[in-house]
Backbone as a chain_set.jsonl record, in Angstrom:
{"seq": "MTSLFWWFQSIASGFRLRRFLLYLRITEHPTMMIPIKDSNQGSTFAVKVHPRAKKNAITGEVGDALKLSLTTPPIEGRANNACVEFLAKLLKVPRSSVTIASGQTSRNKVIRVVGLSLEELRHRLYEAD", "coords": {"N": [[0.814, -1.19, 0.006], [1.955, 1.257, 0.721], [3.816, 1.632, -1.303], [2.197, 2.16, -3.487], [1.07, 4.595, -2.694], [3.404, 6.163, -2.663], [3.998, 6.122, -5.365], [1.85, 7.588, -6.499], [2.361, 10.016, -5.223], [4.855, 10.72, -6.328], [4.137, 11.102, -8.996], [2.395, 13.296, -8.749], [4.155, 15.258, -7.697], [5.924, 15.428, -9.818], [4.236, 16.434, -11.776], [3.694, 18.98, -10.678], [6.273, 20.051, -10.779], [6.771, 20.062, -13.555], [4.76, 21.862, -14.351], [5.63, 24.171, -13.049], [8.127, 24.553, -14.329], [7.21, 25.018, -16.931], [5.864, 27.416, -16.473], [8.001, 29.09, -15.835], [9.39, 29.065, -18.304], [7.56, 30.337, -20.026], [7.242, 32.894, -18.879], [9.742, 34.12, -18.779], [11.497, 36.446, -20.597], [14.035, 36.429, -22.104], [14.243, 33.799, -23.113], [12.33, 33.677, -25.07], [12.796, 34.181, -28.111], [11.976, 34.768, -31.008], [12.771, 34.53, -34.49], [13.051, 37.518, -36.317], [12.679, 38.991, -39.395], [14.087, 41.552, -41.316], [13.302, 43.759, -43.95], [13.079, 45.737, -47.004], [10.365, 45.949, -47.429], [9.236, 45.727, -44.955], [9.145, 44.393, -41.576], [9.142, 40.951, -40.818], [7.655, 38.112, -39.209], [7.038, 34.841, -37.869], [3.949, 33.275, -37.002], [1.882, 31.182, -35.028], [-1.418, 30.392, -34.979], [-4.002, 29.909, -32.639], [-7.175, 29.294, -32.848], [-10.484, 29.975, -31.469], [-10.009, 30.233, -28.712], [-9.943, 30.941, -25.123], [-9.261, 33.575, -24.564], [-7.828, 36.509, -26.167], [-4.454, 36.448, -26.66], [-0.831, 36.388, -26.334], [0.647, 33.343, -26.095], [3.07, 32.106, -25.858], [5.764, 30.458, -27.494], [6.232, 28.455, -30.413], [8.465, 26.444, -31.712], [9.987, 28.315, -34.153], [8.072, 30.248, -34.161], [5.701, 32.677, -32.964], [3.214, 32.073, -30.623], [-0.172, 32.601, -30.851], [-3.248, 33.056, -29.21], [-6.579, 33.207, -30.117], [-9.914, 34.378, -29.846], [-11.804, 34.174, -31.83], [-13.495, 32.132, -34.345], [-12.093, 30.104, -37.03], [-13.48, 30.927, -39.451], [-14.526, 32.101, -42.599], [-12.417, 33.987, -42.733], [-12.405, 35.366, -40.342], [-10.696, 34.83, -38.182], [-8.253, 35.598, -39.233], [-8.646, 38.376, -39.565], [-8.994, 39.047, -36.857], [-6.495, 38.38, -35.896], [-4.803, 40.223, -37.191], [-5.884, 42.604, -36.201], [-5.486, 42.255, -33.421], [-2.666, 42.158, -33.256], [-2.003, 44.685, -34.313], [-3.078, 46.36, -32.356], [-1.589, 45.516, -30.155], [1.038, 46.162, -30.942], [0.781, 48.842, -31.202], [0.313, 50.236, -33.636], [-1.141, 51.451, -36.751], [-3.911, 49.601, -38.115], [-3.609, 49.087, -40.82], [-0.902, 48.822, -41.115], [-0.182, 46.291, -40.436], [-0.034, 43.178, -41.915], [-0.959, 39.963, -43.342], [1.467, 38.106, -44.632], [1.867, 35.545, -45.648], [0.056, 32.407, -45.56], [-2.76, 32.54, -45.368], [-4.87, 30.657, -45.183], [-4.012, 28.91, -43.292], [-2.924, 27.742, -40.054], [-0.392, 28.408, -39.441], [1.284, 31.314, -39.973], [2.809, 34.116, -41.671], [3.63, 37.208, -40.597], [3.63, 40.57, -41.605], [4.986, 43.668, -40.736], [4.824, 47.046, -41.203], [6.575, 50.089, -40.892], [7.823, 49.995, -38.449], [10.98, 49.646, -36.883], [13.332, 46.887, -36.734], [14.357, 46.539, -34.113], [12.561, 48.062, -32.605], [10.166, 46.688, -33.101], [10.695, 44.188, -31.945], [11.073, 45.007, -29.274], [8.485, 45.992, -28.647], [6.928, 43.708, -28.959], [7.872, 41.987, -26.905], [7.584, 43.606, -24.724], [4.868, 43.779, -24.393], [4.197, 41.218, -23.755]], "CA": [[0.004, 0.014, 0.002], [2.812, 2.435, 0.785], [4.462, 1.837, -2.611], [1.198, 2.805, -4.324], [1.015, 6.003, -2.27], [4.644, 6.806, -3.126], [3.907, 6.271, -6.829], [0.957, 8.732, -6.732], [3.056, 11.193, -4.731], [5.891, 11.106, -7.278], [3.483, 11.643, -10.191], [1.887, 14.624, -8.41], [5.259, 16.207, -7.588], [6.43, 15.608, -11.186], [3.314, 17.343, -12.454], [3.943, 20.324, -10.163], [7.56, 20.494, -11.295], [6.576, 20.379, -14.985], [3.935, 23.088, -14.419], [6.491, 25.265, -12.655], [9.108, 24.783, -15.396], [6.485, 25.648, -18.01], [5.612, 28.795, -16.06], [9.274, 29.805, -16.002], [9.694, 29.205, -19.727], [6.658, 31.293, -20.662], [7.343, 34.227, -18.323], [11.063, 34.708, -18.968], [11.605, 36.988, -21.929], [15.183, 36.069, -22.915], [14.081, 32.534, -23.814], [11.427, 33.851, -26.178], [13.467, 34.981, -29.13], [11.627, 34.305, -32.35], [13.486, 35.291, -35.513], [12.315, 38.57, -37.034], [13.445, 39.354, -40.571], [13.856, 42.931, -41.731], [13.523, 44.003, -45.382], [12.553, 47.025, -47.474], [8.897, 45.902, -47.373], [8.795, 45.676, -43.574], [9.662, 43.317, -40.753], [8.265, 39.794, -40.835], [7.867, 37.074, -38.202], [6.098, 33.726, -37.978], [2.935, 33.146, -35.956], [0.973, 30.032, -35.064], [-2.668, 30.864, -34.415], [-4.882, 28.95, -31.992], [-8.489, 29.913, -32.827], [-11.483, 29.535, -30.503], [-9.415, 30.185, -27.363], [-10.717, 31.677, -24.115], [-8.983, 35.012, -24.662], [-6.795, 36.919, -27.11], [-3.198, 36.622, -25.922], [0.363, 35.672, -26.727], [0.75, 32.267, -25.122], [4.406, 31.53, -25.872], [6.315, 30.235, -28.828], [6.268, 27.097, -30.91], [9.565, 26.445, -32.656], [10.391, 29.676, -34.487], [6.865, 31.061, -34.294], [5.018, 33.204, -31.807], [1.911, 31.408, -30.516], [-1.272, 33.511, -30.521], [-4.55, 32.509, -28.954], [-7.622, 34.154, -30.53], [-11.247, 33.909, -29.496], [-12.678, 34.011, -33.005], [-13.321, 30.881, -35.081], [-11.439, 30.279, -38.343], [-14.519, 30.857, -40.498], [-14.628, 33.249, -43.473], [-11.343, 34.948, -42.506], [-12.575, 36.13, -39.098], [-9.499, 34.67, -37.348], [-7.226, 36.443, -39.841], [-8.928, 39.752, -39.171], [-8.713, 39.178, -35.417], [-5.035, 38.301, -35.74], [-4.256, 41.526, -37.625], [-6.366, 43.611, -35.257], [-4.817, 42.034, -32.13], [-1.256, 42.55, -33.366], [-1.935, 46.144, -34.492], [-3.321, 46.981, -31.035], [-0.463, 45.146, -29.307], [2.233, 46.89, -31.376], [0.443, 50.275, -31.219], [0.45, 50.737, -34.996], [-2.43, 51.359, -37.449], [-4.273, 48.26, -38.629], [-3.11, 48.955, -42.189], [0.538, 48.514, -41.067], [-0.01, 44.869, -40.155], [-0.668, 42.336, -42.932], [-0.557, 38.563, -43.345], [2.262, 37.93, -45.847], [1.534, 34.218, -46.169], [-0.675, 31.558, -44.617], [-4.137, 33.009, -45.203], [-5.779, 29.584, -44.799], [-3.28, 28.001, -42.412], [-2.683, 28.239, -38.698], [0.962, 28.966, -39.488], [1.235, 32.52, -40.782], [3.925, 35.056, -41.621], [3.065, 38.541, -40.409], [4.506, 41.686, -42.02], [4.706, 44.94, -40.055], [5.463, 48.181, -41.866], [6.642, 51.313, -40.105], [8.589, 49.795, -37.22], [12.294, 49.033, -37.092], [13.46, 45.567, -36.167], [14.525, 46.657, -32.679], [11.305, 48.576, -32.026], [9.182, 45.614, -33.178], [11.058, 43.204, -30.921], [10.792, 45.62, -27.987], [7.039, 46.063, -28.412], [6.41, 42.345, -28.802], [8.239, 41.438, -25.606], [7.077, 44.503, -23.703], [3.457, 43.49, -24.231], [4.052, 39.885, -23.189]], "C": [[0.853, 1.254, -0.01], [3.488, 2.709, -0.544], [3.486, 2.511, -3.571], [1.054, 4.285, -3.978], [2.228, 6.771, -2.757], [4.586, 7.088, -4.62], [2.985, 7.47, -7.174], [1.613, 10.04, -6.313], [4.113, 11.653, -5.738], [5.283, 11.651, -8.579], [2.999, 13.079, -9.905], [3.032, 15.637, -8.337], [5.896, 16.455, -8.966], [5.555, 16.562, -11.964], [3.517, 18.77, -12.002], [5.244, 20.895, -10.701], [7.446, 20.886, -12.759], [5.792, 21.677, -15.171], [4.786, 24.292, -14.058], [7.516, 25.587, -13.729], [8.433, 25.426, -16.609], [6.215, 27.092, -17.71], [6.885, 29.612, -16.247], [9.607, 30.058, -17.458], [8.839, 30.249, -20.406], [6.916, 32.698, -20.159], [8.702, 34.887, -18.536], [11.211, 35.17, -20.411], [12.826, 36.579, -22.714], [15.046, 34.733, -23.637], [13.178, 32.647, -25.012], [12.04, 34.754, -27.223], [13.135, 34.417, -30.487], [12.421, 35.125, -33.365], [12.57, 36.314, -36.203], [13.219, 39.017, -38.176], [13.072, 40.78, -40.998], [14.167, 43.053, -43.227], [12.984, 45.382, -45.741], [11.03, 47.099, -47.345], [8.362, 45.865, -45.954], [9.436, 44.523, -42.839], [8.662, 42.167, -40.723], [8.649, 38.824, -39.708], [6.773, 36.059, -38.338], [5.179, 33.687, -36.734], [2.186, 31.862, -36.138], [-0.273, 30.438, -34.302], [-3.463, 29.69, -33.826], [-6.262, 29.602, -31.883], [-9.399, 29.283, -31.751], [-10.912, 29.346, -29.096], [-10.293, 30.984, -26.387], [-10.489, 33.176, -24.189], [-7.906, 35.264, -25.705], [-5.518, 37.181, -26.326], [-2.05, 35.965, -26.669], [0.596, 34.609, -25.677], [2.108, 31.586, -25.132], [4.954, 31.444, -27.262], [6.348, 28.749, -29.122], [7.326, 27.055, -31.995], [10.055, 27.872, -32.898], [9.222, 30.631, -34.652], [6.307, 31.494, -32.956], [3.639, 32.572, -31.753], [0.874, 32.418, -30.037], [-2.545, 32.722, -30.259], [-5.578, 33.592, -29.29], [-8.983, 33.551, -30.237], [-12.121, 33.62, -30.702], [-12.44, 32.661, -33.706], [-12.692, 31.141, -36.463], [-12.42, 30.16, -39.498], [-14.552, 32.178, -41.249], [-13.61, 34.357, -43.168], [-11.478, 35.74, -41.24], [-11.338, 36.018, -38.201], [-8.342, 35.496, -37.913], [-7.395, 37.914, -39.474], [-8.638, 40.0, -37.698], [-7.225, 39.167, -35.138], [-4.409, 39.665, -36.079], [-4.646, 42.603, -36.621], [-5.664, 43.491, -33.903], [-3.364, 42.507, -32.191], [-1.09, 44.055, -33.557], [-2.14, 46.84, -33.152], [-2.132, 46.719, -30.106], [0.789, 45.964, -29.616], [2.03, 48.387, -31.44], [0.776, 50.91, -32.576], [-0.942, 50.721, -35.646], [-2.65, 49.975, -38.012], [-3.722, 48.039, -40.025], [-1.608, 48.643, -42.228], [0.829, 47.047, -40.851], [-0.758, 44.071, -41.207], [-0.19, 40.895, -42.759], [0.143, 38.348, -44.666], [2.004, 36.561, -46.469], [0.81, 33.415, -45.101], [-2.089, 31.997, -44.362], [-5.087, 31.902, -44.717], [-5.148, 28.574, -43.869], [-3.185, 28.584, -41.014], [-1.295, 28.878, -38.582], [0.972, 30.136, -40.465], [2.546, 33.289, -40.682], [3.309, 36.449, -41.621], [4.09, 39.593, -40.856], [4.026, 42.957, -41.326], [5.493, 46.023, -40.728], [5.484, 49.37, -40.922], [7.364, 51.185, -38.788], [9.951, 49.183, -37.571], [12.321, 47.666, -36.411], [13.553, 45.636, -34.626], [13.254, 47.119, -31.993], [10.232, 47.492, -32.021], [9.458, 44.577, -32.094], [10.77, 43.755, -29.523], [9.304, 45.633, -27.675], [6.424, 44.713, -28.23], [6.665, 41.812, -27.394], [7.815, 42.31, -24.438], [5.637, 44.15, -23.373], [3.256, 42.131, -23.559], [4.421, 39.962, -21.74]], "O": [[0.511, 2.224, -0.687], [3.719, 3.865, -0.897], [3.892, 3.343, -4.381], [0.929, 5.127, -4.867], [2.102, 7.906, -3.216], [5.047, 8.126, -5.093], [3.319, 8.271, -8.048], [1.439, 11.062, -6.976], [4.253, 12.852, -5.976], [5.846, 12.557, -9.194], [3.179, 13.97, -10.736], [2.906, 16.748, -8.851], [6.355, 17.563, -9.247], [6.049, 17.399, -12.719], [3.517, 19.687, -12.824], [5.318, 22.076, -11.04], [7.964, 21.927, -13.165], [6.116, 22.489, -16.038], [4.676, 25.336, -14.701], [7.759, 26.758, -14.02], [9.026, 26.293, -17.251], [6.323, 27.933, -18.602], [6.831, 30.724, -16.771], [10.057, 31.148, -17.812], [9.325, 30.978, -21.271], [6.819, 33.639, -20.947], [8.797, 36.112, -18.476], [11.068, 34.375, -21.34], [12.702, 36.385, -23.923], [15.673, 34.542, -24.679], [13.239, 31.799, -25.903], [11.821, 35.966, -27.211], [13.924, 33.666, -31.061], [12.711, 36.296, -33.12], [11.456, 35.99, -36.614], [14.377, 39.375, -37.96], [11.898, 41.15, -41.032], [15.166, 42.519, -43.708], [12.49, 46.106, -44.877], [10.471, 48.182, -47.173], [7.151, 45.962, -45.756], [10.196, 43.755, -43.43], [7.458, 42.397, -40.614], [9.812, 38.735, -39.315], [5.698, 36.359, -38.857], [5.575, 34.011, -35.615], [1.876, 31.474, -37.265], [-0.204, 30.786, -33.124], [-3.576, 28.628, -34.437], [-6.513, 30.368, -30.953], [-9.11, 28.215, -31.212], [-11.287, 28.415, -28.383], [-11.265, 31.621, -26.793], [-11.396, 33.962, -23.916], [-7.165, 34.357, -26.082], [-5.493, 38.029, -25.435], [-2.257, 35.101, -27.521], [0.73, 34.924, -24.495], [2.277, 30.566, -24.464], [4.64, 32.273, -28.116], [6.473, 27.91, -28.23], [7.11, 27.576, -33.089], [10.484, 28.554, -31.968], [9.376, 31.71, -35.224], [6.418, 30.789, -31.954], [2.95, 32.542, -32.773], [1.012, 33.013, -28.969], [-2.878, 31.812, -31.018], [-5.479, 34.729, -28.829], [-9.174, 32.342, -30.369], [-13.096, 32.877, -30.587], [-11.336, 32.117, -33.669], [-12.756, 32.253, -36.987], [-12.205, 29.373, -40.42], [-14.598, 33.247, -40.64], [-13.918, 35.538, -43.33], [-10.743, 36.709, -41.05], [-10.966, 36.984, -37.535], [-7.538, 36.035, -37.152], [-6.437, 38.602, -39.124], [-8.097, 41.045, -37.335], [-6.749, 39.867, -34.244], [-3.583, 40.182, -35.325], [-3.813, 43.424, -36.236], [-5.289, 44.499, -33.305], [-2.89, 43.181, -31.277], [-0.147, 44.645, -33.028], [-1.446, 47.81, -32.846], [-1.72, 47.605, -29.357], [1.505, 46.401, -28.716], [2.974, 49.134, -31.699], [1.42, 51.957, -32.657], [-1.838, 50.044, -35.142], [-1.702, 49.264, -38.345], [-3.396, 46.907, -40.382], [-1.094, 48.241, -43.271], [1.956, 46.598, -41.057], [-1.963, 44.247, -41.387], [0.831, 40.633, -42.124], [-0.493, 38.398, -45.719], [1.931, 36.44, -47.692], [0.924, 33.691, -43.906], [-2.586, 31.846, -43.246], [-6.0, 32.168, -43.936], [-5.694, 27.488, -43.675], [-3.348, 29.789, -40.823], [-1.058, 29.756, -37.752], [0.696, 29.96, -41.652], [3.298, 33.128, -39.721], [2.564, 36.815, -42.53], [5.271, 39.503, -40.519], [2.838, 43.279, -41.324], [6.717, 45.933, -40.818], [4.503, 49.625, -40.224], [7.507, 52.174, -38.07], [10.053, 48.319, -38.442], [11.442, 47.337, -35.615], [12.891, 44.866, -33.931], [12.907, 46.624, -30.92], [9.471, 47.377, -31.06], [8.537, 44.142, -31.402], [10.266, 43.022, -28.671], [8.903, 45.317, -26.555], [5.495, 44.557, -27.437], [5.767, 41.25, -26.767], [7.696, 41.838, -23.307], [5.228, 44.211, -22.214], [2.257, 41.919, -22.872], [4.378, 38.951, -21.038]]}, "num_chains": 1, "name": "protein.A"}
């Protein structure tokens, strides 16, 4: 009986440890360094969209992409519009400065931002998170 209790205890402590490590990974800014490319047409970065979430937020990163949670469903481009609107508000730029460069019908998108330098874009992304 005690070995069964020990087994449950070790699983519970492992779960708490994993949850704590996940919390540290999400809240520490230096670990979240997605690549941002700068060009004449603007700065671009990758995004992975999670539609039908509980709230609009940046929830971390997946590989080289920023993970966005959006409340809108991916029907008739509503999630794309919400993505552009959320990022424009987050970066404090006009909505027309933020466009989806590729991935209109995919969860994986490339976002282009015009009017911000590479350093300013990175600062505003991590300041908001």
